[in-house]
Biopython code that builds the backbone (N, CA, C, O; Angstrom):
import numpy as np
from Bio.PDB.StructureBuilder import StructureBuilder

atoms = [
    (1, "MET", "N", (-6.811, 138.295, 23.552)),
    (1, "MET", "CA", (-8.069, 137.307, 23.357)),
    (1, "MET", "C", (-8.876, 137.607, 21.964)),
    (1, "MET", "O", (-9.553, 136.581, 21.894)),
    (2, "ASP", "N", (-9.237, 138.423, 20.757)),
    (2, "ASP", "CA", (-9.447, 138.890, 20.252)),
    (2, "ASP", "C", (-8.844, 138.048, 18.851)),
    (2, "ASP", "O", (-9.457, 137.391, 18.010)),
    (3, "LYS", "N", (-7.536, 138.329, 18.969)),
    (3, "LYS", "CA", (-6.246, 137.422, 18.207)),
    (3, "LYS", "C", (-6.880, 136.024, 18.330)),
    (3, "LYS", "O", (-7.019, 135.467, 17.241)),
    (4, "MET", "N", (-7.192, 135.501, 19.137)),
    (4, "MET", "CA", (-7.526, 133.933, 18.959)),
    (4, "MET", "C", (-8.896, 133.528, 18.556)),
    (4, "MET", "O", (-9.185, 132.496, 17.951)),
    (5, "VAL", "N", (-9.789, 134.551, 19.001)),
    (5, "VAL", "CA", (-11.034, 134.691, 18.494)),
    (5, "VAL", "C", (-10.705, 134.541, 16.738)),
    (5, "VAL", "O", (-10.841, 133.631, 15.920)),
    (6, "GLU", "N", (-10.289, 135.720, 16.695)),
    (6, "GLU", "CA", (-10.089, 135.656, 14.766)),
    (6, "GLU", "C", (-8.955, 134.414, 14.167)),
    (6, "GLU", "O", (-8.678, 134.138, 13.000)),
    (7, "THR", "N", (-8.458, 133.828, 15.412)),
    (7, "THR", "CA", (-7.676, 132.615, 14.300)),
    (7, "THR", "C", (-8.489, 131.520, 14.506)),
    (7, "THR", "O", (-8.323, 130.445, 13.929)),
    (8, "ILE", "N", (-9.472, 131.780, 15.407)),
    (8, "ILE", "CA", (-10.602, 130.263, 15.925)),
    (8, "ILE", "C", (-11.659, 130.680, 14.269)),
    (8, "ILE", "O", (-12.278, 129.729, 13.791)),
    (9, "ILE", "N", (-11.753, 131.898, 13.635)),
    (9, "ILE", "CA", (-12.235, 132.027, 13.281)),
    (9, "ILE", "C", (-11.541, 131.675, 11.939)),
    (9, "ILE", "O", (-12.213, 130.924, 11.233)),
    (10, "GLU", "N", (-10.512, 132.002, 11.507)),
    (10, "GLU", "CA", (-10.184, 131.902, 10.655)),
    (10, "GLU", "C", (-9.735, 130.273, 10.168)),
    (10, "GLU", "O", (-9.456, 130.252, 8.969)),
    (11, "MET", "N", (-9.612, 128.951, 10.832)),
    (11, "MET", "CA", (-9.151, 127.861, 10.859)),
    (11, "MET", "C", (-10.677, 127.483, 10.725)),
    (11, "MET", "O", (-10.781, 126.331, 10.305)),
    (12, "ASP", "N", (-11.619, 127.956, 10.899)),
    (12, "ASP", "CA", (-13.108, 127.054, 10.877)),
    (12, "ASP", "C", (-13.941, 127.908, 9.523)),
    (12, "ASP", "O", (-15.068, 127.569, 9.164)),
    (13, "LYS", "N", (-13.278, 128.888, 8.964)),
    (13, "LYS", "CA", (-13.530, 129.286, 7.587)),
    (13, "LYS", "C", (-11.960, 128.237, 6.395)),
    (13, "LYS", "O", (-12.020, 127.617, 5.333)),
    (14, "GLN", "N", (-11.233, 128.442, 6.999)),
    (14, "GLN", "CA", (-10.645, 126.826, 6.242)),
    (14, "GLN", "C", (-10.824, 125.694, 5.920)),
    (14, "GLN", "O", (-10.629, 124.960, 4.951)),
    (15, "ALA", "N", (-11.285, 125.658, 7.020)),
    (15, "ALA", "CA", (-11.967, 124.124, 7.335)),
    (15, "ALA", "C", (-13.307, 123.383, 6.974)),
    (15, "ALA", "O", (-13.683, 122.214, 7.061)),
    (16, "ARG", "N", (-14.197, 125.245, 6.275)),
    (16, "ARG", "CA", (-15.306, 125.157, 5.375)),
    (16, "ARG", "C", (-14.831, 125.092, 3.901)),
    (16, "ARG", "O", (-15.490, 125.165, 2.864)),
    (17, "LYS", "N", (-13.989, 124.993, 4.027)),
    (17, "LYS", "CA", (-13.482, 125.476, 2.502)),
    (17, "LYS", "C", (-13.106, 123.919, 1.638)),
    (17, "LYS", "O", (-13.459, 123.331, 0.617)),
    (18, "ARG", "N", (-11.859, 123.671, 3.166)),
    (18, "ARG", "CA", (-11.479, 122.327, 2.682)),
    (18, "ARG", "C", (-13.133, 121.492, 2.756)),
    (18, "ARG", "O", (-13.418, 120.529, 2.045)),
    (19, "THR", "N", (-13.553, 121.775, 3.212)),
    (19, "THR", "CA", (-15.253, 120.168, 2.875)),
    (19, "THR", "C", (-15.676, 120.696, 1.761)),
    (19, "THR", "O", (-15.314, 120.090, 0.752)),
    (20, "GLU", "N", (-16.568, 121.978, 1.544)),
    (20, "GLU", "CA", (-16.919, 122.341, 0.216)),
    (20, "GLU", "C", (-15.644, 121.952, -0.656)),
    (20, "GLU", "O", (-16.035, 120.941, -1.240)),
    (21, "GLU", "N", (-14.680, 122.129, -0.960)),
    (21, "GLU", "CA", (-13.294, 121.279, -2.091)),
    (21, "GLU", "C", (-14.075, 119.929, -2.391)),
    (21, "GLU", "O", (-14.775, 119.577, -3.340)),
    (22, "ALA", "N", (-13.731, 119.389, -1.362)),
    (22, "ALA", "CA", (-13.955, 118.222, -1.253)),
    (22, "ALA", "C", (-15.353, 117.145, -1.364)),
    (22, "ALA", "O", (-15.562, 115.952, -1.582)),
    (23, "GLU", "N", (-16.274, 118.608, -1.012)),
    (23, "GLU", "CA", (-17.975, 117.562, -1.026)),
    (23, "GLU", "C", (-17.790, 117.916, -3.138)),
    (23, "GLU", "O", (-18.549, 117.326, -3.907)),
    (24, "ALA", "N", (-16.746, 118.871, -3.651)),
    (24, "ALA", "CA", (-17.428, 119.430, -5.313)),
    (24, "ALA", "C", (-16.183, 118.182, -5.804)),
    (24, "ALA", "O", (-15.892, 118.052, -6.992)),
    (25, "TYR", "N", (-15.756, 117.620, -5.085)),
    (25, "TYR", "CA", (-14.196, 117.007, -5.672)),
    (25, "TYR", "C", (-15.378, 115.640, -6.138)),
    (25, "TYR", "O", (-15.749, 115.198, -7.226)),
    (26, "GLN", "N", (-15.719, 115.271, -4.600)),
    (26, "GLN", "CA", (-16.885, 113.878, -4.662)),
    (26, "GLN", "C", (-17.425, 114.123, -5.461)),
    (26, "GLN", "O", (-17.131, 113.523, -6.495)),
    (27, "ARG", "N", (-18.424, 115.029, -5.514)),
    (27, "ARG", "CA", (-19.407, 114.876, -6.719)),
    (27, "ARG", "C", (-19.201, 114.696, -8.176)),
    (27, "ARG", "O", (-19.696, 113.771, -8.819)),
    (28, "LYS", "N", (-18.063, 116.098, -8.910)),
    (28, "LYS", "CA", (-17.067, 115.822, -9.277)),
    (28, "LYS", "C", (-16.717, 114.204, -10.064)),
    (28, "LYS", "O", (-16.792, 113.936, -11.263)),
    (29, "ALA", "N", (-16.351, 113.365, -8.998)),
    (29, "ALA", "CA", (-16.378, 111.814, -8.985)),
    (29, "ALA", "C", (-16.969, 111.462, -9.552)),
    (29, "ALA", "O", (-16.909, 111.026, -10.702)),
    (30, "GLN", "N", (-18.444, 111.693, -8.132)),
    (30, "GLN", "CA", (-19.482, 110.736, -8.787)),
    (30, "GLN", "C", (-19.913, 110.680, -9.829)),
    (30, "GLN", "O", (-20.190, 109.630, -10.409)),
    (31, "GLU", "N", (-20.079, 112.004, -10.346)),
    (31, "GLU", "CA", (-20.770, 112.548, -11.960)),
    (31, "GLU", "C", (-19.650, 111.732, -12.783)),
    (31, "GLU", "O", (-20.318, 111.017, -13.530)),
    (32, "GLU", "N", (-18.343, 111.484, -13.018)),
    (32, "GLU", "CA", (-17.368, 110.959, -13.823)),
    (32, "GLU", "C", (-17.770, 109.576, -14.188)),
    (32, "GLU", "O", (-17.771, 109.030, -15.291)),
    (33, "LEU", "N", (-18.282, 108.910, -12.435)),
    (33, "LEU", "CA", (-18.559, 106.795, -12.294)),
    (33, "LEU", "C", (-19.756, 107.164, -13.171)),
    (33, "LEU", "O", (-19.976, 106.991, -14.369)),
    (34, "GLU", "N", (-20.396, 107.677, -12.274)),
    (34, "GLU", "CA", (-22.105, 107.858, -13.500)),
    (34, "GLU", "C", (-21.935, 107.429, -15.085)),
    (34, "GLU", "O", (-21.916, 106.251, -15.443)),
    (35, "LEU", "N", (-21.797, 108.704, -16.102)),
    (35, "LEU", "CA", (-20.956, 108.656, -17.413)),
    (35, "LEU", "C", (-20.223, 107.677, -17.850)),
    (35, "LEU", "O", (-20.447, 107.142, -18.936)),
    (36, "LYS", "N", (-19.135, 107.278, -16.956)),
    (36, "LYS", "CA", (-18.587, 106.298, -17.895)),
    (36, "LYS", "C", (-19.218, 104.503, -17.624)),
    (36, "LYS", "O", (-18.826, 103.514, -18.242)),
    (37, "GLU", "N", (-20.262, 104.541, -16.533)),
    (37, "GLU", "CA", (-21.283, 103.579, -16.229)),
    (37, "GLU", "C", (-21.668, 103.636, -17.678)),
    (37, "GLU", "O", (-21.294, 102.925, -18.611)),
    (38, "LYS", "N", (-22.432, 104.564, -17.653)),
    (38, "LYS", "CA", (-23.043, 104.836, -19.109)),
    (38, "LYS", "C", (-22.449, 104.496, -20.095)),
    (38, "LYS", "O", (-22.984, 103.720, -20.888)),
    (39, "ARG", "N", (-21.126, 105.013, -20.312)),
    (39, "ARG", "CA", (-21.254, 104.907, -21.597)),
    (39, "ARG", "C", (-20.574, 102.729, -21.308)),
    (39, "ARG", "O", (-20.877, 101.888, -22.154)),
    (40, "LEU", "N", (-19.908, 102.430, -20.299)),
    (40, "LEU", "CA", (-19.707, 100.680, -20.279)),
    (40, "LEU", "C", (-21.150, 100.369, -20.414)),
    (40, "LEU", "O", (-21.296, 99.487, -21.259)),
    (41, "LEU", "N", (-22.223, 100.746, -19.920)),
    (41, "LEU", "CA", (-22.940, 99.923, -20.376)),
    (41, "LEU", "C", (-24.017, 100.173, -21.811)),
    (41, "LEU", "O", (-24.861, 99.293, -21.978)),
    (42, "SER", "N", (-23.999, 101.034, -22.558)),
    (42, "SER", "CA", (-24.359, 101.744, -23.992)),
    (42, "SER", "C", (-22.922, 100.773, -24.951)),
    (42, "SER", "O", (-23.064, 100.242, -26.052)),
    (43, "GLU", "N", (-22.140, 100.786, -24.442)),
    (43, "GLU", "CA", (-21.192, 99.615, -25.211)),
    (43, "GLU", "C", (-20.959, 98.429, -24.875)),
    (43, "GLU", "O", (-20.249, 97.867, -25.708)),
    (44, "ARG", "N", (-21.342, 97.582, -23.728)),
    (44, "ARG", "CA", (-22.296, 96.596, -23.867)),
    (44, "ARG", "C", (-23.150, 96.294, -24.555)),
    (44, "ARG", "O", (-22.889, 95.457, -25.420)),
    (45, "LEU", "N", (-24.796, 96.947, -24.451)),
    (45, "LEU", "CA", (-25.092, 97.243, -25.310)),
    (45, "LEU", "C", (-25.144, 97.194, -27.155)),
    (45, "LEU", "O", (-25.591, 96.490, -28.060)),
    (46, "LYS", "N", (-24.842, 97.679, -27.075)),
    (46, "LYS", "CA", (-24.514, 97.287, -28.537)),
    (46, "LYS", "C", (-23.264, 96.142, -28.870)),
    (46, "LYS", "O", (-23.424, 95.672, -29.997)),
    (47, "GLN", "N", (-22.403, 95.742, -28.361)),
    (47, "GLN", "CA", (-21.681, 94.928, -28.333)),
    (47, "GLN", "C", (-23.105, 93.362, -28.585)),
    (47, "GLN", "O", (-23.268, 92.623, -29.556)),
    (48, "ALA", "N", (-23.728, 93.409, -27.464)),
    (48, "ALA", "CA", (-25.083, 92.254, -27.238)),
    (48, "ALA", "C", (-25.956, 91.844, -28.518)),
    (48, "ALA", "O", (-26.548, 90.824, -28.872)),
    (49, "ARG", "N", (-25.711, 93.400, -29.154)),
    (49, "ARG", "CA", (-26.414, 93.648, -29.864)),
    (49, "ARG", "C", (-26.147, 92.916, -31.210)),
    (49, "ARG", "O", (-26.824, 92.098, -31.833)),
    (50, "VAL", "N", (-24.824, 93.534, -31.473)),
    (50, "VAL", "CA", (-24.296, 92.836, -33.115)),
    (50, "VAL", "C", (-24.257, 91.356, -33.007)),
    (50, "VAL", "O", (-24.489, 90.692, -34.017)),
    (51, "GLU", "N", (-23.918, 90.632, -31.596)),
    (51, "GLU", "CA", (-24.106, 89.164, -31.390)),
    (51, "GLU", "C", (-25.011, 89.125, -31.887)),
    (51, "GLU", "O", (-25.174, 88.839, -33.073)),
    (52, "ILE", "N", (-25.978, 89.458, -30.947)),
    (52, "ILE", "CA", (-27.939, 89.139, -31.181)),
    (52, "ILE", "C", (-28.181, 89.181, -33.022)),
    (52, "ILE", "O", (-28.840, 88.292, -33.561)),
    (53, "ASP", "N", (-27.687, 90.080, -33.662)),
    (53, "ASP", "CA", (-27.320, 90.123, -34.974)),
    (53, "ASP", "C", (-26.920, 89.039, -35.597)),
    (53, "ASP", "O", (-27.605, 88.425, -36.416)),
    (54, "GLU", "N", (-25.516, 88.673, -35.158)),
    (54, "GLU", "CA", (-24.442, 87.878, -35.692)),
    (54, "GLU", "C", (-25.339, 86.179, -35.386)),
    (54, "GLU", "O", (-25.200, 85.351, -36.286)),
    (55, "LEU", "N", (-26.085, 85.823, -34.306)),
    (55, "LEU", "CA", (-26.277, 84.340, -33.792)),
    (55, "LEU", "C", (-27.867, 84.245, -34.779)),
    (55, "LEU", "O", (-28.575, 83.243, -34.876)),
    (56, "ALA", "N", (-28.102, 85.540, -35.391)),
    (56, "ALA", "CA", (-29.556, 85.491, -35.804)),
    (56, "ALA", "C", (-29.778, 85.205, -37.220)),
    (56, "ALA", "O", (-30.652, 84.670, -37.904)),
    (57, "ARG", "N", (-28.131, 86.028, -37.471)),
    (57, "ARG", "CA", (-28.057, 85.082, -39.290)),
    (57, "ARG", "C", (-27.843, 84.374, -39.416)),
    (57, "ARG", "O", (-28.431, 83.869, -40.372)),
    (58, "GLY", "N", (-26.759, 83.408, -38.662)),
    (58, "GLY", "CA", (-26.396, 82.300, -38.632)),
    (58, "GLY", "C", (-27.553, 80.909, -38.411)),
    (58, "GLY", "O", (-27.349, 79.751, -38.776)),
    (59, "GLU", "N", (-28.579, 81.356, -37.825)),
    (59, "GLU", "CA", (-29.465, 80.514, -37.064)),
    (59, "GLU", "C", (-30.508, 80.411, -38.413)),
    (59, "GLU", "O", (-30.754, 79.295, -38.870)),
    (60, "GLU", "N", (-31.295, 82.017, -39.217)),
    (60, "GLU", "CA", (-31.122, 82.191, -40.362)),
    (60, "GLU", "C", (-30.595, 81.444, -41.507)),
    (60, "GLU", "O", (-30.931, 81.058, -42.626)),
    (61, "GLN", "N", (-29.963, 81.432, -40.985)),
    (61, "GLN", "CA", (-28.728, 80.964, -42.830)),
    (61, "GLN", "C", (-29.133, 79.367, -41.683)),
    (61, "GLN", "O", (-30.106, 79.744, -41.031)),
    (62, "GLU", "N", (-28.927, 78.473, -41.414)),
    (62, "GLU", "CA", (-29.112, 77.417, -40.573)),
    (62, "GLU", "C", (-30.335, 76.513, -40.871)),
    (62, "GLU", "O", (-30.436, 75.466, -41.511)),
    (63, "ALA", "N", (-31.275, 77.308, -40.158)),
    (63, "ALA", "CA", (-33.056, 77.045, -40.844)),
    (63, "ALA", "C", (-33.342, 77.312, -42.472)),
    (63, "ALA", "O", (-34.278, 76.733, -43.022)),
    (64, "LYS", "N", (-32.424, 78.277, -43.239)),
    (64, "LYS", "CA", (-32.828, 78.084, -44.891)),
    (64, "LYS", "C", (-32.181, 77.172, -45.913)),
    (64, "LYS", "O", (-32.448, 76.785, -47.050)),
    (65, "LYS", "N", (-30.976, 76.949, -44.805)),
    (65, "LYS", "CA", (-30.226, 75.194, -45.655)),
    (65, "LYS", "C", (-30.984, 74.172, -44.988)),
    (65, "LYS", "O", (-31.268, 73.313, -45.822)),
    (66, "LYS", "N", (-31.392, 73.914, -43.967)),
    (66, "LYS", "CA", (-32.500, 72.764, -43.943)),
    (66, "LYS", "C", (-33.832, 72.831, -44.519)),
    (66, "LYS", "O", (-34.408, 71.757, -44.693)),
    (67, "LEU", "N", (-34.419, 73.908, -44.845)),
    (67, "LEU", "CA", (-35.214, 74.057, -45.429)),
    (67, "LEU", "C", (-35.248, 73.938, -47.077)),
    (67, "LEU", "O", (-36.135, 73.752, -47.911)),
    (68, "ASP", "N", (-34.104, 74.102, -47.105)),
    (68, "ASP", "CA", (-33.852, 73.494, -48.903)),
    (68, "ASP", "C", (-33.911, 72.033, -48.428)),
    (68, "ASP", "O", (-34.684, 71.082, -48.546)),
    (69, "GLU", "N", (-33.457, 72.136, -48.200)),
    (69, "GLU", "CA", (-32.824, 69.631, -47.323)),
    (69, "GLU", "C", (-34.337, 69.807, -47.798)),
    (69, "GLU", "O", (-34.547, 69.707, -49.007)),
    (70, "ALA", "N", (-35.534, 70.091, -46.842)),
    (70, "ALA", "CA", (-36.694, 69.283, -47.319)),
    (70, "ALA", "C", (-36.974, 69.502, -48.148)),
    (70, "ALA", "O", (-37.276, 68.492, -48.783)),
    (71, "LYS", "N", (-37.175, 70.946, -49.012)),
    (71, "LYS", "CA", (-37.977, 70.707, -49.854)),
    (71, "LYS", "C", (-36.966, 70.320, -51.457)),
    (71, "LYS", "O", (-37.106, 70.906, -52.531)),
    (72, "SER", "N", (-35.912, 69.098, -51.136)),
    (72, "SER", "CA", (-35.359, 68.963, -52.338)),
    (72, "SER", "C", (-35.817, 67.164, -52.131)),
    (72, "SER", "O", (-36.394, 66.418, -52.923)),
    (73, "GLY", "N", (-35.264, 66.890, -50.685)),
    (73, "GLY", "CA", (-35.902, 65.536, -50.541)),
    (73, "GLY", "C", (-38.063, 65.448, -50.945)),
    (73, "GLY", "O", (-38.581, 64.413, -51.365)),
    (74, "ASN", "N", (-38.649, 66.390, -50.748)),
    (74, "ASN", "CA", (-40.122, 66.934, -51.140)),
    (74, "ASN", "C", (-40.374, 66.135, -53.037)),
    (74, "ASN", "O", (-40.912, 65.211, -53.646)),
    (75, "ASP", "N", (-39.438, 67.464, -53.216)),
    (75, "ASP", "CA", (-39.102, 66.781, -54.490)),
    (75, "ASP", "C", (-38.734, 65.887, -55.088)),
    (75, "ASP", "O", (-39.067, 65.435, -56.184)),
    (76, "ALA", "N", (-37.745, 65.486, -54.095)),
    (76, "ALA", "CA", (-37.313, 64.267, -54.589)),
    (76, "ALA", "C", (-38.445, 62.422, -54.615)),
    (76, "ALA", "O", (-38.591, 61.354, -55.210)),
    (77, "ALA", "N", (-38.778, 63.005, -53.823)),
    (77, "ALA", "CA", (-40.153, 61.704, -53.549)),
    (77, "ALA", "C", (-41.182, 62.286, -54.063)),
    (77, "ALA", "O", (-42.131, 61.680, -53.566)),
    (78, "VAL", "N", (-41.746, 63.394, -55.015)),
    (78, "VAL", "CA", (-42.837, 63.698, -55.598)),
    (78, "VAL", "C", (-41.874, 63.110, -57.394)),
    (78, "VAL", "O", (-42.388, 62.247, -58.107)),
    (79, "GLN", "N", (-41.079, 63.513, -57.614)),
    (79, "GLN", "CA", (-40.519, 62.832, -58.096)),
    (79, "GLN", "C", (-40.510, 61.542, -58.729)),
    (79, "GLN", "O", (-40.526, 61.326, -59.941)),
    (80, "LYS", "N", (-40.473, 60.414, -57.467)),
    (80, "LYS", "CA", (-40.749, 59.263, -57.315)),
    (80, "LYS", "C", (-41.861, 58.980, -57.111)),
    (80, "LYS", "O", (-42.106, 57.785, -57.277)),
    (81, "MET", "N", (-42.398, 59.388, -56.911)),
    (81, "MET", "CA", (-43.859, 58.981, -56.992)),
    (81, "MET", "C", (-44.840, 59.006, -58.717)),
    (81, "MET", "O", (-45.590, 58.285, -59.374)),
    (82, "GLU", "N", (-44.346, 60.012, -58.761)),
    (82, "GLU", "CA", (-44.645, 60.146, -60.429)),
    (82, "GLU", "C", (-44.350, 59.692, -60.627)),
    (82, "GLU", "O", (-45.380, 59.045, -60.814)),
    (83, "ALA", "N", (-43.204, 58.687, -61.098)),
    (83, "ALA", "CA", (-42.308, 58.306, -61.994)),
    (83, "ALA", "C", (-43.194, 56.503, -61.647)),
    (83, "ALA", "O", (-43.446, 55.657, -62.505)),
    (84, "LEU", "N", (-43.437, 56.425, -60.352)),
    (84, "LEU", "CA", (-43.975, 55.129, -60.041)),
    (84, "LEU", "C", (-45.650, 54.817, -60.651)),
    (84, "LEU", "O", (-46.248, 53.747, -60.763)),
    (85, "TYR", "N", (-45.997, 55.953, -60.911)),
    (85, "TYR", "CA", (-47.547, 55.957, -60.997)),
    (85, "TYR", "C", (-48.075, 56.333, -62.460)),
    (85, "TYR", "O", (-49.224, 55.987, -62.736)),
    (86, "LYS", "N", (-47.274, 57.055, -63.471)),
    (86, "LYS", "CA", (-46.531, 56.965, -64.477)),
    (86, "LYS", "C", (-45.976, 55.391, -65.092)),
    (86, "LYS", "O", (-46.305, 54.901, -66.173)),
    (87, "GLU", "N", (-45.551, 55.114, -64.623)),
    (87, "GLU", "CA", (-45.164, 53.210, -65.040)),
    (87, "GLU", "C", (-46.549, 52.472, -64.317)),
    (87, "GLU", "O", (-47.402, 52.032, -65.087)),
    (88, "ARG", "N", (-46.711, 52.373, -63.179)),
    (88, "ARG", "CA", (-47.598, 51.442, -63.079)),
    (88, "ARG", "C", (-49.763, 51.497, -62.605)),
    (88, "ARG", "O", (-50.625, 51.008, -61.876)),
    (89, "SER", "N", (-49.497, 52.567, -63.803)),
    (89, "SER", "CA", (-50.872, 53.666, -63.211)),
    (89, "SER", "C", (-52.358, 52.325, -63.940)),
    (89, "SER", "O", (-53.438, 51.861, -63.575)),
    (90, "THR", "N", (-51.572, 52.260, -64.912)),
    (90, "THR", "CA", (-52.844, 51.594, -65.665)),
    (90, "THR", "C", (-52.753, 50.209, -64.841)),
    (90, "THR", "O", (-53.942, 50.050, -64.566)),
    (91, "GLN", "N", (-52.115, 49.180, -64.316)),
    (91, "GLN", "CA", (-51.672, 48.190, -63.682)),
    (91, "GLN", "C", (-52.762, 47.970, -62.399)),
    (91, "GLN", "O", (-53.548, 47.096, -62.032)),
    (92, "TRP", "N", (-52.348, 49.213, -61.981)),
    (92, "TRP", "CA", (-53.340, 49.776, -60.242)),
    (92, "TRP", "C", (-54.716, 49.840, -60.669)),
    (92, "TRP", "O", (-55.570, 49.384, -59.909)),
    (93, "VAL", "N", (-55.200, 50.558, -62.260)),
    (93, "VAL", "CA", (-56.215, 51.120, -62.232)),
    (93, "VAL", "C", (-56.838, 49.575, -62.462)),
    (93, "VAL", "O", (-57.685, 49.151, -61.676)),
    (94, "GLN", "N", (-56.459, 48.926, -63.361)),
    (94, "GLN", "CA", (-57.260, 47.376, -63.560)),
    (94, "GLN", "C", (-57.221, 46.467, -62.102)),
    (94, "GLN", "O", (-58.280, 45.977, -61.712)),
    (95, "GLU", "N", (-56.309, 46.318, -61.530)),
    (95, "GLU", "CA", (-56.367, 45.509, -60.145)),
    (95, "GLU", "C", (-57.600, 46.167, -58.967)),
    (95, "GLU", "O", (-58.332, 45.845, -58.031)),
    (96, "ILE", "N", (-57.218, 47.194, -59.739)),
    (96, "ILE", "CA", (-58.658, 47.825, -58.515)),
    (96, "ILE", "C", (-60.106, 47.425, -58.737)),
    (96, "ILE", "O", (-60.989, 47.093, -57.946)),
    (97, "VAL", "N", (-60.059, 47.634, -60.827)),
    (97, "VAL", "CA", (-61.662, 47.304, -61.289)),
    (97, "VAL", "C", (-61.771, 46.045, -61.099)),
    (97, "VAL", "O", (-62.850, 45.497, -60.871)),
    (98, "ARG", "N", (-60.469, 45.350, -61.185)),
    (98, "ARG", "CA", (-60.160, 43.255, -61.188)),
    (98, "ARG", "C", (-61.185, 43.470, -59.467)),
    (98, "ARG", "O", (-62.413, 43.415, -59.543)),
    (99, "ARG", "N", (-60.817, 43.595, -58.707)),
    (99, "ARG", "CA", (-61.355, 43.613, -56.883)),
    (99, "ARG", "C", (-62.301, 44.367, -56.948)),
    (99, "ARG", "O", (-62.948, 44.111, -55.933)),
    (100, "VAL", "N", (-63.043, 45.503, -57.748)),
    (100, "VAL", "CA", (-63.937, 45.922, -56.856)),
    (100, "VAL", "C", (-65.196, 44.883, -57.942)),
    (100, "VAL", "O", (-66.232, 44.826, -57.280)),
    (101, "LEU", "N", (-65.364, 44.181, -59.185)),
    (101, "LEU", "CA", (-65.922, 42.578, -59.638)),
    (101, "LEU", "C", (-65.781, 41.815, -59.193)),
    (101, "LEU", "O", (-66.636, 41.003, -59.547)),
    (102, "GLU", "N", (-64.969, 41.314, -58.309)),
    (102, "GLU", "CA", (-65.019, 40.151, -57.760)),
    (102, "GLU", "C", (-65.488, 40.497, -56.573)),
    (102, "GLU", "O", (-65.592, 39.333, -56.186)),
    (103, "ALA", "N", (-65.936, 41.242, -55.480)),
    (103, "ALA", "CA", (-66.573, 41.879, -54.497)),
    (103, "ALA", "C", (-67.990, 41.394, -54.448)),
    (103, "ALA", "O", (-68.769, 41.849, -53.610)),
]
sb = StructureBuilder()
sb.init_structure("model")
sb.init_model(0)
sb.init_chain("A")
sb.init_seg("    ")
for serial, (resi, resn, name, xyz) in enumerate(atoms, 1):
    if name == "N":
        sb.init_residue(resn, " ", resi, " ")
    sb.init_atom(name, np.array(xyz, "f"), 0.0, 1.0, " ", f" {name:<3s}", serial, name[0])
structure = sb.get_structure()
């Protein structure tokens, strides 16, 4: 009978030991998964920042190009208006004076 009780106690100890080992293994596996998840998230965030920076630079260059084109167009229009003013300013002044005097 004592032998039987000792056997049951020994089996219980072994079962507890295996349970503790399984729990330790599970905790370690969970910690490793959490570390991998954090690492993957960090890597993905870094890549996303790189992609955002590239997109921002591209958009900035495109905006600068469009602004330069608009400025160039405006400069051309101003030069055309100034040339037209130099060419016809006397005629316009005379026309304005004539219309005022006739009114």
